[in-house]
mmCIF file of the C-alpha atoms, coordinates in Angstrom:
data_MODEL
# 
_entry.id   MODEL 
# 
loop_
_atom_site.group_PDB 
_atom_site.id 
_atom_site.type_symbol 
_atom_site.label_atom_id 
_atom_site.label_alt_id 
_atom_site.label_comp_id 
_atom_site.label_asym_id 
_atom_site.label_entity_id 
_atom_site.label_seq_id 
_atom_site.pdbx_PDB_ins_code 
_atom_site.Cartn_x 
_atom_site.Cartn_y 
_atom_site.Cartn_z 
_atom_site.occupancy 
_atom_site.B_iso_or_equiv 
_atom_site.pdbx_formal_charge 
_atom_site.auth_seq_id 
_atom_site.auth_comp_id 
_atom_site.auth_asym_id 
_atom_site.auth_atom_id 
_atom_site.pdbx_PDB_model_num 
ATOM 1  C CA . MET A 1 1  ? 104.253 -5.637 20.105 1.00 0.00 ? 1  MET A CA 1 
ATOM 2  C CA . GLY A 1 2  ? 105.087 -2.571 22.164 1.00 0.00 ? 2  GLY A CA 1 
ATOM 3  C CA . LYS A 1 3  ? 105.287 -0.285 19.118 1.00 0.00 ? 3  LYS A CA 1 
ATOM 4  C CA . GLY A 1 4  ? 101.563 -0.388 18.280 1.00 0.00 ? 4  GLY A CA 1 
ATOM 5  C CA . LYS A 1 5  ? 100.124 1.359  21.352 1.00 0.00 ? 5  LYS A CA 1 
ATOM 6  C CA . PRO A 1 6  ? 101.829 3.553  23.931 1.00 0.00 ? 6  PRO A CA 1 
ATOM 7  C CA . SER A 1 7  ? 101.714 2.404  27.516 1.00 0.00 ? 7  SER A CA 1 
ATOM 8  C CA . SER A 1 8  ? 99.092  3.876  29.826 1.00 0.00 ? 8  SER A CA 1 
ATOM 9  C CA . ASP A 1 9  ? 101.753 5.926  31.690 1.00 0.00 ? 9  ASP A CA 1 
ATOM 10 C CA . GLU A 1 10 ? 102.913 7.661  28.496 1.00 0.00 ? 10 GLU A CA 1 
ATOM 11 C CA . SER A 1 11 ? 99.380  8.493  27.317 1.00 0.00 ? 11 SER A CA 1 
ATOM 12 C CA . THR A 1 12 ? 98.327  10.062 30.652 1.00 0.00 ? 12 THR A CA 1 
ATOM 13 C CA . GLN A 1 13 ? 101.586 11.991 30.941 1.00 0.00 ? 13 GLN A CA 1 
ATOM 14 C CA . SER A 1 14 ? 101.276 13.624 27.512 1.00 0.00 ? 14 SER A CA 1 
ATOM 15 C CA . LYS A 1 15 ? 97.662  14.680 28.181 1.00 0.00 ? 15 LYS A CA 1 
ATOM 16 C CA . ASP A 1 16 ? 98.315  16.139 31.643 1.00 0.00 ? 16 ASP A CA 1 
ATOM 17 C CA . PRO A 1 17 ? 97.272  19.847 31.565 1.00 0.00 ? 17 PRO A CA 1 
ATOM 18 C CA . GLU A 1 18 ? 99.776  20.834 34.262 1.00 0.00 ? 18 GLU A CA 1 
ATOM 19 C CA . VAL A 1 19 ? 102.687 19.632 32.152 1.00 0.00 ? 19 VAL A CA 1 
ATOM 20 C CA . PHE A 1 20 ? 101.310 21.556 29.188 1.00 0.00 ? 20 PHE A CA 1 
ATOM 21 C CA . LEU A 1 21 ? 100.926 24.756 31.249 1.00 0.00 ? 21 LEU A CA 1 
ATOM 22 C CA . LYS A 1 22 ? 104.429 24.469 32.682 1.00 0.00 ? 22 LYS A CA 1 
ATOM 23 C CA . SER A 1 23 ? 105.967 24.031 29.236 1.00 0.00 ? 23 SER A CA 1 
ATOM 24 C CA . SER A 1 24 ? 104.017 26.999 27.817 1.00 0.00 ? 24 SER A CA 1 
ATOM 25 C CA . LYS A 1 25 ? 105.135 29.223 30.729 1.00 0.00 ? 25 LYS A CA 1 
ATOM 26 C CA . THR A 1 26 ? 108.791 28.385 30.114 1.00 0.00 ? 26 THR A CA 1 
ATOM 27 C CA . LYS A 1 27 ? 108.364 29.183 26.418 1.00 0.00 ? 27 LYS A CA 1 
ATOM 28 C CA . GLN A 1 28 ? 106.841 32.570 27.319 1.00 0.00 ? 28 GLN A CA 1 
ATOM 29 C CA . ASN A 1 29 ? 109.707 33.356 29.688 1.00 0.00 ? 29 ASN A CA 1 
ATOM 30 C CA . LYS A 1 30 ? 112.253 32.540 26.989 1.00 0.00 ? 30 LYS A CA 1 
ATOM 31 C CA . SER A 1 31 ? 110.454 34.703 24.429 1.00 0.00 ? 31 SER A CA 1 
ATOM 32 C CA . SER A 1 32 ? 110.188 37.670 26.832 1.00 0.00 ? 32 SER A CA 1 
ATOM 33 C CA . ALA A 1 33 ? 113.898 37.458 27.556 1.00 0.00 ? 33 ALA A CA 1 
ATOM 34 C CA . LYS A 1 34 ? 114.554 37.433 23.829 1.00 0.00 ? 34 LYS A CA 1 
ATOM 35 C CA . GLY A 1 35 ? 112.393 40.570 23.384 1.00 0.00 ? 35 GLY A CA 1 
ATOM 36 C CA . SER A 1 36 ? 114.577 42.626 25.716 1.00 0.00 ? 36 SER A CA 1 
ATOM 37 C CA . ASN A 1 37 ? 117.641 41.583 23.748 1.00 0.00 ? 37 ASN A CA 1 
ATOM 38 C CA . ASP A 1 38 ? 115.879 42.431 20.488 1.00 0.00 ? 38 ASP A CA 1 
ATOM 39 C CA . SER A 1 39 ? 115.900 46.177 21.233 1.00 0.00 ? 39 SER A CA 1 
ATOM 40 C CA . ASP A 1 40 ? 119.706 46.171 21.166 1.00 0.00 ? 40 ASP A CA 1 
ATOM 41 C CA . ASN A 1 41 ? 119.863 44.197 17.915 1.00 0.00 ? 41 ASN A CA 1 
ATOM 42 C CA . ARG A 1 42 ? 117.581 46.450 15.853 1.00 0.00 ? 42 ARG A CA 1 
ATOM 43 C CA . GLU A 1 43 ? 118.849 47.430 12.430 1.00 0.00 ? 43 GLU A CA 1 
ATOM 44 C CA . VAL A 1 44 ? 120.356 50.916 12.134 1.00 0.00 ? 44 VAL A CA 1 
ATOM 45 C CA . LEU A 1 45 ? 118.731 52.743 9.216  1.00 0.00 ? 45 LEU A CA 1 
ATOM 46 C CA . ILE A 1 46 ? 120.464 56.153 9.423  1.00 0.00 ? 46 ILE A CA 1 
ATOM 47 C CA . LYS A 1 47 ? 123.676 57.032 11.192 1.00 0.00 ? 47 LYS A CA 1 
ATOM 48 C CA . VAL A 1 48 ? 124.605 60.727 11.163 1.00 0.00 ? 48 VAL A CA 1 
ATOM 49 C CA . GLY A 1 49 ? 127.249 61.916 13.578 1.00 0.00 ? 49 GLY A CA 1 
ATOM 50 C CA . GLY A 1 50 ? 126.297 60.652 17.015 1.00 0.00 ? 50 GLY A CA 1 
ATOM 51 C CA . PHE A 1 51 ? 122.650 60.073 16.045 1.00 0.00 ? 51 PHE A CA 1 
ATOM 52 C CA . GLU A 1 52 ? 121.405 56.628 15.054 1.00 0.00 ? 52 GLU A CA 1 
ATOM 53 C CA . TYR A 1 53 ? 117.889 55.949 13.781 1.00 0.00 ? 53 TYR A CA 1 
ATOM 54 C CA . LYS A 1 54 ? 116.960 52.305 14.331 1.00 0.00 ? 54 LYS A CA 1 
ATOM 55 C CA . THR A 1 55 ? 113.965 50.376 13.058 1.00 0.00 ? 55 THR A CA 1 
ATOM 56 C CA . PRO A 1 56 ? 110.934 50.937 15.300 1.00 0.00 ? 56 PRO A CA 1 
ATOM 57 C CA . THR A 1 57 ? 109.780 48.193 17.642 1.00 0.00 ? 57 THR A CA 1 
ATOM 58 C CA . LYS A 1 58 ? 106.439 46.440 17.249 1.00 0.00 ? 58 LYS A CA 1 
ATOM 59 C CA . ARG A 1 59 ? 104.971 48.426 20.139 1.00 0.00 ? 59 ARG A CA 1 
ATOM 60 C CA . THR A 1 60 ? 105.958 51.715 18.460 1.00 0.00 ? 60 THR A CA 1 
ATOM 61 C CA . ARG A 1 61 ? 104.485 50.651 15.103 1.00 0.00 ? 61 ARG A CA 1 
ATOM 62 C CA . VAL A 1 62 ? 101.194 49.644 16.736 1.00 0.00 ? 62 VAL A CA 1 
ATOM 63 C CA . PHE A 1 63 ? 101.000 52.931 18.663 1.00 0.00 ? 63 PHE A CA 1 
ATOM 64 C CA . LEU A 1 64 ? 101.700 55.093 15.619 1.00 0.00 ? 64 LEU A CA 1 
ATOM 65 C CA . GLY A 1 65 ? 99.301  53.104 13.441 1.00 0.00 ? 65 GLY A CA 1 
ATOM 66 C CA . SER A 1 66 ? 96.533  53.466 16.022 1.00 0.00 ? 66 SER A CA 1 
ATOM 67 C CA . LEU A 1 67 ? 97.212  57.180 16.299 1.00 0.00 ? 67 LEU A CA 1 
ATOM 68 C CA . VAL A 1 68 ? 96.998  57.703 12.528 1.00 0.00 ? 68 VAL A CA 1 
ATOM 69 C CA . ILE A 1 69 ? 93.785  55.674 12.189 1.00 0.00 ? 69 ILE A CA 1 
ATOM 70 C CA . GLY A 1 70 ? 92.192  57.464 15.149 1.00 0.00 ? 70 GLY A CA 1 
ATOM 71 C CA . LEU A 1 71 ? 93.016  60.909 13.791 1.00 0.00 ? 71 LEU A CA 1 
ATOM 72 C CA . ASN A 1 72 ? 91.677  59.929 10.353 1.00 0.00 ? 72 ASN A CA 1 
ATOM 73 C CA . LEU A 1 73 ? 88.392  58.840 11.937 1.00 0.00 ? 73 LEU A CA 1 
ATOM 74 C CA . ILE A 1 74 ? 88.114  62.171 13.748 1.00 0.00 ? 74 ILE A CA 1 
ATOM 75 C CA . LEU A 1 75 ? 88.727  63.987 10.458 1.00 0.00 ? 75 LEU A CA 1 
ATOM 76 C CA . VAL A 1 76 ? 86.027  61.965 8.666  1.00 0.00 ? 76 VAL A CA 1 
ATOM 77 C CA . LEU A 1 77 ? 83.552  62.660 11.481 1.00 0.00 ? 77 LEU A CA 1 
ATOM 78 C CA . ALA A 1 78 ? 84.335  66.389 11.332 1.00 0.00 ? 78 ALA A CA 1 
ATOM 79 C CA . VAL A 1 79 ? 83.765  66.469 7.561  1.00 0.00 ? 79 VAL A CA 1 
ATOM 80 C CA . VAL A 1 80 ? 80.455  64.612 7.897  1.00 0.00 ? 80 VAL A CA 1 
ATOM 81 C CA . LEU A 1 81 ? 79.367  66.996 10.651 1.00 0.00 ? 81 LEU A CA 1 
ATOM 82 C CA . TYR A 1 82 ? 80.379  69.972 8.532  1.00 0.00 ? 82 TYR A CA 1 
ATOM 83 C CA . PHE A 1 83 ? 78.244  68.898 5.566  1.00 0.00 ? 83 PHE A CA 1 
ATOM 84 C CA . TYR A 1 84 ? 75.207  67.643 7.492  1.00 0.00 ? 84 TYR A CA 1 
ATOM 85 C CA . SER A 1 85 ? 74.979  69.978 10.503 1.00 0.00 ? 85 SER A CA 1 
ATOM 86 C CA . PRO A 1 86 ? 74.353  73.673 9.806  1.00 0.00 ? 86 PRO A CA 1 
ATOM 87 C CA . SER A 1 87 ? 75.170  74.639 13.395 1.00 0.00 ? 87 SER A CA 1 
ATOM 88 C CA . PHE A 1 88 ? 78.602  72.972 13.163 1.00 0.00 ? 88 PHE A CA 1 
ATOM 89 C CA . GLN A 1 89 ? 79.190  74.681 9.808  1.00 0.00 ? 89 GLN A CA 1 
ATOM 90 C CA . GLN A 1 90 ? 78.324  78.036 11.373 1.00 0.00 ? 90 GLN A CA 1 
ATOM 91 C CA . PHE A 1 91 ? 80.707  77.263 14.252 1.00 0.00 ? 91 PHE A CA 1 
ATOM 92 C CA . ILE A 1 92 ? 83.546  76.580 11.786 1.00 0.00 ? 92 ILE A CA 1 
ATOM 93 C CA . TYR A 1 93 ? 82.807  79.856 9.949  1.00 0.00 ? 93 TYR A CA 1 
ATOM 94 C CA . SER A 1 94 ? 82.841  81.833 13.213 1.00 0.00 ? 94 SER A CA 1 
ATOM 95 C CA . VAL A 1 95 ? 86.112  80.218 14.371 1.00 0.00 ? 95 VAL A CA 1 
ATOM 96 C CA . GLY A 1 96 ? 87.705  81.058 11.024 1.00 0.00 ? 96 GLY A CA 1 
ATOM 97 C CA . ARG A 1 97 ? 86.755  84.726 11.292 1.00 0.00 ? 97 ARG A CA 1 
ATOM 98 C CA . ASN A 1 98 ? 88.304  85.234 14.733 1.00 0.00 ? 98 ASN A CA 1 
# 
């Protein structure tokens, strides 16, 4: 008979938000500790003499990707300005002459 429904103590304990928050905080602490260890365990791609090139971290990949996309947007804006703004086109011509 006891297998059909959990007791009232078990059902309130599993739905308690404080227990859920405490368990999620401990999971975050474990994952952050793992991240610091991950930098030492990165794969070495090139090893020449005393220099080792390791795979970039996620933070580095995000930074470089954002930088490339941002610079591409600036380039597209400059090209659009060049074709549609005569004053900007004249500015580019004058900079090129000096």
